[in-house]
MMTF fields as JSON, N, C-alpha, C and O atoms, coordinates in Angstrom:
{
  "mmtfVersion": "1.0.0",
  "mmtfProducer": "UNKNOWN",
  "numBonds": 507,
  "numAtoms": 508,
  "numGroups": 127,
  "numChains": 1,
  "numModels": 1,
  "chainsPerModel": [1],
  "groupsPerChain": [127],
  "chainIdList": ["A"],
  "bondAtomList": [4, 2, 8, 6, 12, 10, 16, 14, 20, 18, 24, 22, 28, 26, 32, 30, 36, 34, 40, 38, 44, 42, 48, 46, 52, 50, 56, 54, 60, 58, 64, 62, 68, 66, 72, 70, 76, 74, 80, 78, 84, 82, 88, 86, 92, 90, 96, 94, 100, 98, 104, 102, 108, 106, 112, 110, 116, 114, 120, 118, 124, 122, 128, 126, 132, 130, 136, 134, 140, 138, 144, 142, 148, 146, 152, 150, 156, 154, 160, 158, 164, 162, 168, 166, 172, 170, 176, 174, 180, 178, 184, 182, 188, 186, 192, 190, 196, 194, 200, 198, 204, 202, 208, 206, 212, 210, 216, 214, 220, 218, 224, 222, 228, 226, 232, 230, 236, 234, 240, 238, 244, 242, 248, 246, 252, 250, 256, 254, 260, 258, 264, 262, 268, 266, 272, 270, 276, 274, 280, 278, 284, 282, 288, 286, 292, 290, 296, 294, 300, 298, 304, 302, 308, 306, 312, 310, 316, 314, 320, 318, 324, 322, 328, 326, 332, 330, 336, 334, 340, 338, 344, 342, 348, 346, 352, 350, 356, 354, 360, 358, 364, 362, 368, 366, 372, 370, 376, 374, 380, 378, 384, 382, 388, 386, 392, 390, 396, 394, 400, 398, 404, 402, 408, 406, 412, 410, 416, 414, 420, 418, 424, 422, 428, 426, 432, 430, 436, 434, 440, 438, 444, 442, 448, 446, 452, 450, 456, 454, 460, 458, 464, 462, 468, 466, 472, 470, 476, 474, 480, 478, 484, 482, 488, 486, 492, 490, 496, 494, 500, 498, 504, 502],
  "bondOrderList": [1, 1, 1, 1, 1, 1, 1, 1, 1, 1, 1, 1, 1, 1, 1, 1, 1, 1, 1, 1, 1, 1, 1, 1, 1, 1, 1, 1, 1, 1, 1, 1, 1, 1, 1, 1, 1, 1, 1, 1, 1, 1, 1, 1, 1, 1, 1, 1, 1, 1, 1, 1, 1, 1, 1, 1, 1, 1, 1, 1, 1, 1, 1, 1, 1, 1, 1, 1, 1, 1, 1, 1, 1, 1, 1, 1, 1, 1, 1, 1, 1, 1, 1, 1, 1, 1, 1, 1, 1, 1, 1, 1, 1, 1, 1, 1, 1, 1, 1, 1, 1, 1, 1, 1, 1, 1, 1, 1, 1, 1, 1, 1, 1, 1, 1, 1, 1, 1, 1, 1, 1, 1, 1, 1, 1, 1],
  "groupList": [{"groupName": "MET", "atomNameList": ["N", "CA", "C", "O"], "elementList": ["N", "C", "C", "O"], "formalChargeList": [0, 0, 0, 0], "bondAtomList": [1, 0, 2, 1, 3, 2], "bondOrderList": [1, 1, 2], "singleLetterCode": "M", "chemCompType": "L-PEPTIDE LINKING"}, {"groupName": "PHE", "atomNameList": ["N", "CA", "C", "O"], "elementList": ["N", "C", "C", "O"], "formalChargeList": [0, 0, 0, 0], "bondAtomList": [1, 0, 2, 1, 3, 2], "bondOrderList": [1, 1, 2], "singleLetterCode": "F", "chemCompType": "L-PEPTIDE LINKING"}, {"groupName": "LEU", "atomNameList": ["N", "CA", "C", "O"], "elementList": ["N", "C", "C", "O"], "formalChargeList": [0, 0, 0, 0], "bondAtomList": [1, 0, 2, 1, 3, 2], "bondOrderList": [1, 1, 2], "singleLetterCode": "L", "chemCompType": "L-PEPTIDE LINKING"}, {"groupName": "LYS", "atomNameList": ["N", "CA", "C", "O"], "elementList": ["N", "C", "C", "O"], "formalChargeList": [0, 0, 0, 0], "bondAtomList": [1, 0, 2, 1, 3, 2], "bondOrderList": [1, 1, 2], "singleLetterCode": "K", "chemCompType": "L-PEPTIDE LINKING"}, {"groupName": "ILE", "atomNameList": ["N", "CA", "C", "O"], "elementList": ["N", "C", "C", "O"], "formalChargeList": [0, 0, 0, 0], "bondAtomList": [1, 0, 2, 1, 3, 2], "bondOrderList": [1, 1, 2], "singleLetterCode": "I", "chemCompType": "L-PEPTIDE LINKING"}, {"groupName": "SER", "atomNameList": ["N", "CA", "C", "O"], "elementList": ["N", "C", "C", "O"], "formalChargeList": [0, 0, 0, 0], "bondAtomList": [1, 0, 2, 1, 3, 2], "bondOrderList": [1, 1, 2], "singleLetterCode": "S", "chemCompType": "L-PEPTIDE LINKING"}, {"groupName": "ASP", "atomNameList": ["N", "CA", "C", "O"], "elementList": ["N", "C", "C", "O"], "formalChargeList": [0, 0, 0, 0], "bondAtomList": [1, 0, 2, 1, 3, 2], "bondOrderList": [1, 1, 2], "singleLetterCode": "D", "chemCompType": "L-PEPTIDE LINKING"}, {"groupName": "TYR", "atomNameList": ["N", "CA", "C", "O"], "elementList": ["N", "C", "C", "O"], "formalChargeList": [0, 0, 0, 0], "bondAtomList": [1, 0, 2, 1, 3, 2], "bondOrderList": [1, 1, 2], "singleLetterCode": "Y", "chemCompType": "L-PEPTIDE LINKING"}, {"groupName": "ARG", "atomNameList": ["N", "CA", "C", "O"], "elementList": ["N", "C", "C", "O"], "formalChargeList": [0, 0, 0, 0], "bondAtomList": [1, 0, 2, 1, 3, 2], "bondOrderList": [1, 1, 2], "singleLetterCode": "R", "chemCompType": "L-PEPTIDE LINKING"}, {"groupName": "TRP", "atomNameList": ["N", "CA", "C", "O"], "elementList": ["N", "C", "C", "O"], "formalChargeList": [0, 0, 0, 0], "bondAtomList": [1, 0, 2, 1, 3, 2], "bondOrderList": [1, 1, 2], "singleLetterCode": "W", "chemCompType": "L-PEPTIDE LINKING"}, {"groupName": "GLY", "atomNameList": ["N", "CA", "C", "O"], "elementList": ["N", "C", "C", "O"], "formalChargeList": [0, 0, 0, 0], "bondAtomList": [1, 0, 2, 1, 3, 2], "bondOrderList": [1, 1, 2], "singleLetterCode": "G", "chemCompType": "PEPTIDE LINKING"}, {"groupName": "THR", "atomNameList": ["N", "CA", "C", "O"], "elementList": ["N", "C", "C", "O"], "formalChargeList": [0, 0, 0, 0], "bondAtomList": [1, 0, 2, 1, 3, 2], "bondOrderList": [1, 1, 2], "singleLetterCode": "T", "chemCompType": "L-PEPTIDE LINKING"}, {"groupName": "ASN", "atomNameList": ["N", "CA", "C", "O"], "elementList": ["N", "C", "C", "O"], "formalChargeList": [0, 0, 0, 0], "bondAtomList": [1, 0, 2, 1, 3, 2], "bondOrderList": [1, 1, 2], "singleLetterCode": "N", "chemCompType": "L-PEPTIDE LINKING"}, {"groupName": "VAL", "atomNameList": ["N", "CA", "C", "O"], "elementList": ["N", "C", "C", "O"], "formalChargeList": [0, 0, 0, 0], "bondAtomList": [1, 0, 2, 1, 3, 2], "bondOrderList": [1, 1, 2], "singleLetterCode": "V", "chemCompType": "L-PEPTIDE LINKING"}, {"groupName": "PRO", "atomNameList": ["N", "CA", "C", "O"], "elementList": ["N", "C", "C", "O"], "formalChargeList": [0, 0, 0, 0], "bondAtomList": [1, 0, 2, 1, 3, 2], "bondOrderList": [1, 1, 2], "singleLetterCode": "P", "chemCompType": "L-PEPTIDE LINKING"}, {"groupName": "GLN", "atomNameList": ["N", "CA", "C", "O"], "elementList": ["N", "C", "C", "O"], "formalChargeList": [0, 0, 0, 0], "bondAtomList": [1, 0, 2, 1, 3, 2], "bondOrderList": [1, 1, 2], "singleLetterCode": "Q", "chemCompType": "L-PEPTIDE LINKING"}, {"groupName": "GLU", "atomNameList": ["N", "CA", "C", "O"], "elementList": ["N", "C", "C", "O"], "formalChargeList": [0, 0, 0, 0], "bondAtomList": [1, 0, 2, 1, 3, 2], "bondOrderList": [1, 1, 2], "singleLetterCode": "E", "chemCompType": "L-PEPTIDE LINKING"}, {"groupName": "HIS", "atomNameList": ["N", "CA", "C", "O"], "elementList": ["N", "C", "C", "O"], "formalChargeList": [0, 0, 0, 0], "bondAtomList": [1, 0, 2, 1, 3, 2], "bondOrderList": [1, 1, 2], "singleLetterCode": "H", "chemCompType": "L-PEPTIDE LINKING"}, {"groupName": "CYS", "atomNameList": ["N", "CA", "C", "O"], "elementList": ["N", "C", "C", "O"], "formalChargeList": [0, 0, 0, 0], "bondAtomList": [1, 0, 2, 1, 3, 2], "bondOrderList": [1, 1, 2], "singleLetterCode": "C", "chemCompType": "L-PEPTIDE LINKING"}, {"groupName": "ALA", "atomNameList": ["N", "CA", "C", "O"], "elementList": ["N", "C", "C", "O"], "formalChargeList": [0, 0, 0, 0], "bondAtomList": [1, 0, 2, 1, 3, 2], "bondOrderList": [1, 1, 2], "singleLetterCode": "A", "chemCompType": "L-PEPTIDE LINKING"}],
  "groupTypeList": [0, 1, 2, 2, 3, 4, 5, 6, 5, 3, 7, 2, 4, 5, 2, 8, 7, 1, 2, 3, 6, 3, 4, 4, 9, 4, 5, 10, 11, 4, 10, 2, 2, 4, 12, 13, 2, 2, 9, 4, 2, 2, 7, 1, 3, 0, 14, 15, 11, 16, 10, 4, 13, 14, 2, 17, 7, 12, 4, 7, 1, 10, 4, 6, 3, 13, 10, 14, 9, 7, 10, 13, 1, 4, 1, 14, 1, 11, 10, 1, 1, 4, 9, 2, 4, 12, 1, 18, 2, 19, 7, 4, 1, 7, 3, 3, 16, 3, 1, 2, 5, 17, 1, 2, 13, 4, 13, 19, 13, 2, 19, 16, 4, 4, 4, 19, 10, 19, 5, 2, 4, 13, 2, 8, 4, 12, 4],
  "groupIdList": [1, 2, 3, 4, 5, 6, 7, 8, 9, 10, 11, 12, 13, 14, 15, 16, 17, 18, 19, 20, 21, 22, 23, 24, 25, 26, 27, 28, 29, 30, 31, 32, 33, 34, 35, 36, 37, 38, 39, 40, 41, 42, 43, 44, 45, 46, 47, 48, 49, 50, 51, 52, 53, 54, 55, 56, 57, 58, 59, 60, 61, 62, 63, 64, 65, 66, 67, 68, 69, 70, 71, 72, 73, 74, 75, 76, 77, 78, 79, 80, 81, 82, 83, 84, 85, 86, 87, 88, 89, 90, 91, 92, 93, 94, 95, 96, 97, 98, 99, 100, 101, 102, 103, 104, 105, 106, 107, 108, 109, 110, 111, 112, 113, 114, 115, 116, 117, 118, 119, 120, 121, 122, 123, 124, 125, 126, 127],
  "secStructList": [7, 7, 7, 7, 7, 1, 1, 7, 6, 6, 6, 1, 7, 7, 6, 6, 6, 6, 6, 7, 1, 1, 2, 2, 2, 2, 2, 2, 2, 2, 2, 2, 2, 2, 2, 2, 2, 2, 2, 2, 2, 2, 2, 2, 6, 1, 7, 7, 7, 1, 1, 7, 5, 7, 7, 7, 5, 7, 1, 1, 1, 1, 5, 7, 7, 7, 5, 7, 4, 4, 4, 1, 1, 1, 1, 2, 2, 2, 2, 2, 2, 2, 2, 2, 2, 2, 2, 2, 2, 2, 2, 2, 2, 6, 6, 6, 7, 2, 2, 2, 2, 2, 6, 6, 6, 6, 6, 2, 2, 2, 2, 2, 2, 2, 2, 6, 6, 6, 2, 2, 2, 2, 1, 6, 6, 7, 7],
  "xCoordList": [9.315, 9.091, 7.58, 6.816, 7.027, 6.51, 5.687, 5.295, 5.481, 4.703, 3.212, 3.06, 2.276, 1.355, 0.037, -0.792, 0.68, -0.127, -1.352, -1.58, -2.438, -3.372, -4.199, -5.004, -3.537, -4.227, -4.227, -4.272, -4.175, -4.111, -5.093, -5.122, -5.809, -7.662, -7.241, -8.054, -5.967, -6.302, -5.713, -5.482, -5.777, -5.329, -6.704, -7.217, -7.395, -8.596, -9.392, -9.263, -10.299, -11.988, -12.529, -11.904, -13.476, -13.725, -14.555, -15.394, -14.154, -14.213, -16.345, -16.814, -16.734, -18.643, -19.004, -19.887, -17.714, -18.434, -18.198, -19.196, -17.331, -16.318, -17.409, -17.585, -17.707, -19.14, -20.306, -21.01, -21.103, -22.1, -22.341, -23.314, -21.024, -21.552, -21.852, -21.423, -22.701, -23.524, -22.832, -22.739, -22.028, -21.126, -19.703, -19.164, -19.23, -18.267, -19.059, -18.215, -19.751, -21.325, -21.05, -20.441, -21.785, -22.426, -20.955, -20.698, -19.714, -19.144, -17.85, -17.364, -17.605, -17.249, -17.821, -17.031, -19.421, -20.226, -20.159, -19.865, -20.32, -20.558, -19.265, -19.603, -17.878, -16.645, -16.375, -15.908, -16.613, -16.08, -17.256, -16.737, -17.865, -19.705, -18.986, -18.772, -18.267, -17.777, -16.859, -16.942, -15.656, -14.89, -15.223, -15.028, -15.644, -16.232, -17.184, -17.674, -17.541, -18.874, -17.383, -17.446, -16.334, -15.091, -14.377, -14.553, -13.564, -13.415, -14.519, -14.03, -15.446, -15.909, -16.239, -16.009, -16.926, -17.585, -16.187, -16.292, -14.553, -13.137, -13.093, -12.823, -13.446, -13.555, -13.97, -13.511, -15.332, -16.273, -16.614, -17.459, -16.025, -16.587, -14.862, -14.463, -13.922, -12.185, -11.991, -12.047, -11.567, -11.597, -10.297, -9.201, -10.458, -8.758, -7.913, -7.664, -7.499, -6.625, -5.249, -5.083, -4.557, -3.113, -1.891, -1.04, -2.268, -1.926, -2.2, -3.323, -1.718, -1.225, -2.714, -3.257, -3.167, -4.206, -3.713, -2.741, -4.789, -4.585, -5.478, -6.69, -3.825, -3.816, -5.106, -6.081, -4.021, -3.675, -4.544, -4.093, -5.912, -5.606, -5.525, -5.46, -5.493, -4.698, -5.672, -6.555, -5.614, -7.268, -5.561, -5.92, -4.58, -3.91, -2.892, -2.469, -3.255, -1.703, -2.447, -1.93, -3.974, -4.444, -4.033, -4.663, -3.349, -3.242, -1.29, -0.118, -1.909, -0.269, 0.375, 1.162, 0.061, -0.575, -0.08, 0.146, 0.226, -0.019, 0.649, 1.876, -0.6, 0.059, -1.138, -2.077, -0.491, -1.677, -2.7, -2.671, -4.385, -5.314, -5.682, -6.176, -5.257, -5.094, -4.187, -3.921, -3.853, -3.406, -4.068, -3.661, -5.612, -6.477, -7.416, -8.485, -6.418, -7.058, -5.486, -4.944, -5.204, -4.569, -5.581, -5.64, -5.992, -7.135, -8.618, -8.86, -9.002, -9.625, -8.268, -8.273, -7.317, -5.974, -6.244, -7.442, -5.768, -5.063, -6.176, -5.902, -7.685, -8.517, -9.002, -9.38, -8.546, -9.444, -7.181, -6.753, -6.863, -6.071, -5.977, -5.459, -6.462, -6.674, -8.064, -8.043, -8.947, -10.189, -9.815, -10.511, -8.691, -7.869, -7.805, -8.52, -6.287, -5.531, -5.976, -5.519, -7.446, -7.965, -9.497, -10.09, -9.651, -10.046, -9.365, -9.726, -8.15, -7.264, -7.386, -7.691, -7.11, -6.442, -7.965, -8.159, -8.866, -10.158, -10.786, -11.668, -10.077, -10.551, -8.831, -8.667, -8.493, -7.504, -7.557, -7.344, -7.692, -8.38, -9.065, -9.1, -10.449, -11.533, -11.995, -13.203, -11.13, -11.917, -11.708, -12.672, -10.148, -9.456, -10.521, -11.185, -10.709, -10.928, -12.072, -11.933, -12.717, -14.51, -14.67, -14.914, -14.409, -14.292, -12.667, -12.725, -11.664, -10.729, -10.634, -9.898, -12.224, -12.852, -13.667, -13.148, -14.644, -15.355, -14.688, -15.554, -13.693, -13.636, -12.129, -11.768, -11.324, -10.932, -12.643, -12.726, -13.293, -13.916, -15.292, -16.194, -15.482, -15.214, -14.192, -14.024, -13.659, -12.663, -12.172, -11.501, -12.439, -11.403, -13.073, -13.156, -13.516, -15.374, -15.418, -16.578, -14.607, -14.907, -13.379, -13.282, -12.307, -11.464, -11.901, -11.265, -12.83, -13.255, -14.34, -14.436, -14.962, -15.455, -15.048, -15.936, -13.62, -12.557, -11.988, -11.932, -11.405, -10.849, -11.745, -11.269, -13.382, -13.823, -14.51, -15.595, -14.228, -14.909, -13.257, -13.044, -11.832, -10.749, -11.025, -10.863, -11.183, -11.999, -12.477, -11.915, -13.981, -14.928, -14.491, -15.361, -13.29, -12.874, -12.027, -12.437, -10.504, -10.409, -10.795, -9.99, -11.957, -13.111, -12.903, -11.905, -14.01, -14.487, -14.008, -14.561, -12.598, -11.238, -11.316, -11.153, -11.487, -11.213, -12.0, -11.755, -13.215, -14.663, -14.662, -15.518],
  "yCoordList": [33.253, 32.121, 31.913, 32.749, 31.428, 31.334, 30.046, 29.405, 29.762, 28.608, 28.46, 28.88, 27.987, 28.065, 26.943, 26.129, 27.738, 26.561, 26.716, 27.868, 25.662, 25.029, 26.216, 27.127, 25.677, 26.316, 27.574, 28.15, 28.176, 29.863, 30.327, 30.285, 30.717, 30.781, 32.61, 33.066, 33.102, 34.248, 33.992, 34.653, 32.929, 32.72, 32.103, 32.66, 30.551, 29.862, 30.072, 30.452, 29.793, 29.928, 28.082, 27.048, 28.212, 27.201, 25.765, 26.179, 24.742, 23.945, 23.604, 22.763, 24.299, 24.516, 24.742, 24.263, 26.748, 27.612, 27.294, 27.234, 27.1, 27.111, 25.886, 26.051, 25.045, 23.707, 23.823, 22.829, 25.508, 25.45, 26.692, 27.308, 26.614, 27.513, 26.36, 25.239, 26.739, 26.07, 25.176, 23.954, 26.868, 25.873, 25.248, 24.614, 25.354, 25.107, 23.296, 22.419, 23.095, 21.875, 20.872, 19.805, 21.702, 20.994, 20.842, 19.784, 21.481, 21.082, 19.836, 19.104, 19.941, 18.938, 17.91, 17.253, 16.96, 16.17, 15.774, 14.579, 16.284, 16.713, 15.741, 14.639, 15.898, 15.795, 14.383, 13.548, 14.089, 12.642, 11.87, 11.05, 11.702, 11.135, 10.483, 9.305, 11.268, 10.769, 9.755, 8.618, 10.226, 9.963, 7.83, 6.631, 8.52, 6.858, 6.156, 5.076, 6.821, 5.711, 4.828, 3.726, 5.733, 5.151, 4.291, 3.073, 4.834, 3.128, 1.887, 0.758, 1.975, 0.791, 0.587, -0.382, 1.899, 0.799, -0.133, -1.163, 0.781, -0.36, -1.801, -2.958, -1.349, -2.86, -3.836, -4.976, -3.173, -4.5, -4.437, -5.238, -3.573, -4.358, -4.813, -5.762, -3.752, -4.174, -5.384, -5.76, -6.246, -7.656, -7.934, -7.603, -8.491, -9.054, -10.001, -11.141, -9.357, -10.662, -11.258, -11.474, -11.347, -12.272, -10.89, -10.099, -11.112, -10.583, -8.988, -8.507, -8.646, -6.272, -6.577, -7.465, -4.978, -4.524, -2.928, -2.256, -2.633, -0.975, -0.171, 0.045, 0.451, 2.088, 3.124, 3.414, 3.588, 4.678, 4.894, 4.601, 5.557, 5.63, 6.417, 7.474, 6.459, 8.065, 7.975, 7.147, 9.04, 8.908, 9.136, 9.215, 9.194, 9.926, 7.827, 6.978, 8.529, 6.766, 5.775, 4.822, 5.42, 4.119, 3.616, 4.197, 2.917, 1.897, 2.789, 2.592, 3.685, 3.334, 3.367, 4.274, 2.311, 2.45, 1.017, 1.516, -0.119, -1.071, -1.569, -1.64, -2.337, -2.302, -3.682, -4.317, -3.598, -5.097, -4.041, -2.814, -5.631, -4.078, -3.065, -2.028, -3.612, -2.649, -1.197, -0.406, -1.419, -0.046, 1.254, 2.394, 0.596, 1.953, 2.649, 3.26, 2.216, 2.528, 3.79, 4.272, 3.966, 5.392, 6.927, 8.042, 6.522, 7.967, 7.901, 8.695, 6.847, 7.277, 8.493, 9.715, 7.47, 7.928, 8.871, 9.031, 9.992, 11.051, 12.202, 13.299, 11.609, 12.634, 13.271, 14.273, 11.45, 12.224, 12.932, 13.909, 12.254, 13.599, 15.173, 16.214, 15.018, 16.703, 17.13, 18.202, 16.197, 16.863, 16.857, 17.407, 16.242, 16.514, 17.659, 18.5, 18.165, 19.359, 20.477, 21.513, 20.08, 21.852, 22.106, 23.155, 20.607, 21.096, 22.355, 23.531, 21.703, 21.815, 23.573, 24.416, 23.848, 25.186, 25.958, 27.103, 24.997, 26.367, 26.711, 27.498, 25.941, 26.27, 27.373, 28.573, 26.905, 27.459, 29.2, 30.354, 29.045, 30.735, 30.909, 32.068, 30.583, 31.051, 32.141, 32.25, 32.828, 33.548, 34.828, 35.547, 35.222, 36.228, 36.268, 37.28, 34.927, 34.596, 33.883, 32.685, 34.156, 33.235, 32.4, 31.215, 33.606, 33.417, 32.376, 31.294, 32.861, 31.449, 29.753, 28.774, 30.243, 28.877, 28.635, 27.951, 29.042, 28.497, 28.182, 27.532, 28.291, 27.921, 26.852, 26.265, 26.968, 25.172, 24.235, 23.05, 24.526, 22.974, 23.026, 22.306, 24.07, 23.469, 23.355, 22.272, 23.825, 22.759, 21.649, 20.848, 21.445, 19.815, 18.701, 17.742, 19.112, 18.566, 18.778, 18.541, 19.283, 19.137, 18.332, 17.715, 18.649, 17.579, 15.697, 14.732, 15.571, 14.332, 14.353, 13.138, 14.772, 14.41, 14.333, 14.023, 14.492, 14.268, 13.13, 12.183, 13.373, 11.527, 10.439, 9.322, 10.719, 9.278, 9.824, 9.281, 10.335, 9.907, 9.571, 10.1, 8.888, 8.23, 7.319, 6.101, 7.556, 6.027, 5.398, 4.474, 6.091, 4.552, 4.925, 5.111, 5.274, 4.688, 3.418, 2.423, 3.156, 2.764, 1.772, 0.849, 1.692, 0.487, 0.252, -0.301, 0.736, -0.67, -0.744, -0.964, -0.484, -0.681, -2.268, -3.149, -2.459, -3.528, -4.261, -5.281, -3.648, -5.064, -6.147, -7.015],
  "zCoordList": [22.937, 23.14, 22.009, 22.491, 21.138, 20.547, 20.627, 19.652, 21.872, 21.971, 22.586, 23.733, 22.024, 22.67, 23.19, 22.78, 24.619, 26.166, 25.538, 25.168, 25.25, 25.422, 26.919, 26.728, 28.503, 29.196, 29.299, 30.386, 28.133, 28.033, 27.324, 26.094, 27.912, 27.964, 26.615, 25.811, 26.842, 26.209, 23.861, 22.849, 24.245, 22.896, 22.19, 21.219, 22.951, 22.552, 23.42, 24.584, 22.772, 23.768, 24.132, 23.894, 24.576, 25.525, 23.793, 22.993, 23.755, 23.212, 22.517, 21.749, 22.998, 23.74, 23.125, 22.413, 23.154, 21.964, 20.745, 20.027, 20.335, 19.891, 18.171, 16.964, 18.999, 18.355, 18.5, 18.32, 19.002, 18.812, 17.371, 16.935, 17.039, 15.232, 14.687, 14.958, 13.815, 13.12, 12.485, 12.368, 11.824, 10.356, 10.653, 9.746, 11.553, 12.45, 12.847, 13.031, 12.895, 13.849, 12.439, 12.364, 11.325, 10.016, 9.956, 10.529, 9.47, 8.673, 8.828, 7.966, 10.046, 11.325, 11.062, 10.384, 11.292, 11.673, 10.422, 10.453, 8.891, 7.76, 7.538, 7.106, 7.735, 7.401, 7.939, 7.164, 9.101, 9.696, 9.413, 8.656, 9.443, 8.746, 8.083, 8.365, 6.719, 4.851, 5.232, 4.768, 6.36, 6.158, 7.339, 7.139, 8.155, 9.22, 8.2, 8.53, 6.708, 5.695, 4.527, 3.982, 4.501, 3.792, 4.827, 4.778, 5.787, 5.932, 6.327, 6.38, 6.506, 6.206, 4.778, 4.055, 4.489, 2.607, 1.896, 1.229, 2.376, 1.18, 2.59, 2.27, 4.251, 4.566, 4.232, 4.147, 3.927, 3.497, 1.813, 1.415, 0.878, -0.623, -0.816, -1.49, 0.054, -1.576, -0.901, 0.27, -2.792, -2.296, -1.561, -2.012, -0.532, 0.256, -0.26, 0.13, -1.21, -1.99, -0.963, 0.237, -2.022, -1.189, -2.322, -1.915, -3.412, -4.374, -4.839, -4.689, -5.089, -5.584, -6.174, -6.832, -5.387, -6.457, -7.026, -6.68, -8.026, -8.11, -7.588, -7.579, -6.869, -6.16, -5.999, -5.306, -7.678, -8.178, -10.437, -11.544, -9.914, -11.714, -12.256, -11.629, -13.196, -14.452, -14.831, -14.609, -15.613, -16.779, -18.021, -19.196, -17.912, -18.723, -19.534, -20.319, -18.192, -18.19, -18.128, -18.71, -17.451, -16.87, -15.185, -14.3, -14.902, -14.236, -13.319, -13.638, -12.214, -12.448, -11.165, -10.892, -10.24, -8.555, -8.001, -6.898, -7.844, -7.16, -6.409, -6.475, -4.905, -3.553, -3.072, -3.553, -2.056, -1.422, -1.152, -1.246, -0.481, -0.997, -0.453, -0.895, 1.179, 2.178, 2.383, 3.288, 0.71, 0.729, 0.713, 0.938, 0.268, -0.129, 0.922, 0.947, 1.781, 3.363, 3.336, 4.33, 2.234, 2.702, 2.353, 2.871, 1.671, 1.23, 3.12, 4.029, 2.835, 4.337, 5.249, 5.397, 5.659, 6.781, 6.176, 6.405, 5.225, 4.206, 4.647, 5.133, 4.316, 4.776, 6.55, 7.157, 6.761, 8.393, 9.212, 9.827, 8.904, 9.153, 8.157, 8.562, 7.141, 6.406, 7.855, 8.46, 8.079, 9.069, 10.367, 11.22, 10.653, 12.332, 12.031, 12.575, 10.402, 10.996, 11.09, 11.573, 10.313, 9.352, 11.117, 11.368, 11.988, 12.804, 13.41, 13.377, 14.038, 15.119, 14.729, 15.572, 13.437, 13.292, 13.589, 13.997, 13.263, 12.596, 14.424, 14.768, 15.148, 16.254, 17.128, 17.347, 17.214, 17.564, 16.055, 16.428, 15.417, 14.725, 14.857, 14.443, 15.37, 15.136, 16.521, 16.731, 17.325, 18.308, 17.544, 17.284, 17.076, 15.681, 14.707, 14.483, 14.01, 12.26, 12.041, 11.79, 12.064, 12.091, 10.59, 10.36, 9.651, 8.249, 7.87, 7.287, 8.237, 8.331, 9.107, 8.983, 10.197, 10.638, 9.337, 8.455, 9.199, 8.773, 7.39, 6.804, 6.628, 5.555, 5.255, 4.235, 7.064, 6.77, 7.636, 7.311, 8.175, 7.68, 7.104, 7.531, 5.918, 4.25, 3.735, 3.174, 3.704, 2.743, 3.369, 2.719, 4.728, 5.078, 4.175, 3.408, 4.499, 3.785, 2.834, 2.497, 1.62, 0.426, -0.313, -1.374, 0.749, 0.291, 0.964, 0.539, 1.815, 2.086, 0.838, 0.666, 0.143, -0.475, -1.396, -2.19, -2.108, -3.44, -3.358, -4.144, -1.928, -1.791, -1.433, -1.225, -1.313, -1.111, -3.084, -3.29, -3.796, -5.489, -5.735, -6.826, -5.221, -5.7, -4.202, -4.269, -3.693, -3.24, -4.293, -4.879, -4.677, -5.668, -6.479, -7.33, -6.912, -8.74, -8.446, -9.043, -7.345, -7.438, -6.633, -6.514, -5.954, -5.674, -6.886, -7.349, -7.585, -9.119, -10.294, -11.372, -9.934, -10.517, -10.082, -10.926, -9.184, -8.173, -7.599, -6.955, -7.863, -8.079, -9.745, -9.918]
}
């Protein structure tokens, strides 16, 4: 059976040891900070209207997706989901593949930056 038990120390290391890695700590903190700031920025800057607002912009076709104002929160939610999955996978793989763990958390930060950029474009359209 291929089930990974959390209590099985053969595969997992302590969280304290994992977080002492500078690349893991800095990348994880930056990714989470970008995500939290994005939630706050969208909540306070997005006009909370009754009607529909543009949610996606394409350089070829312009605005191609509309919805309620709170639809913009799909961006930070997706970013947090990517960050969380990559951080958990990095924790699982850290003992055997440190390079893969570093790659996963750095990719999570890059994904957060791209998602923040897309969110700022949508926010700029709506202001």
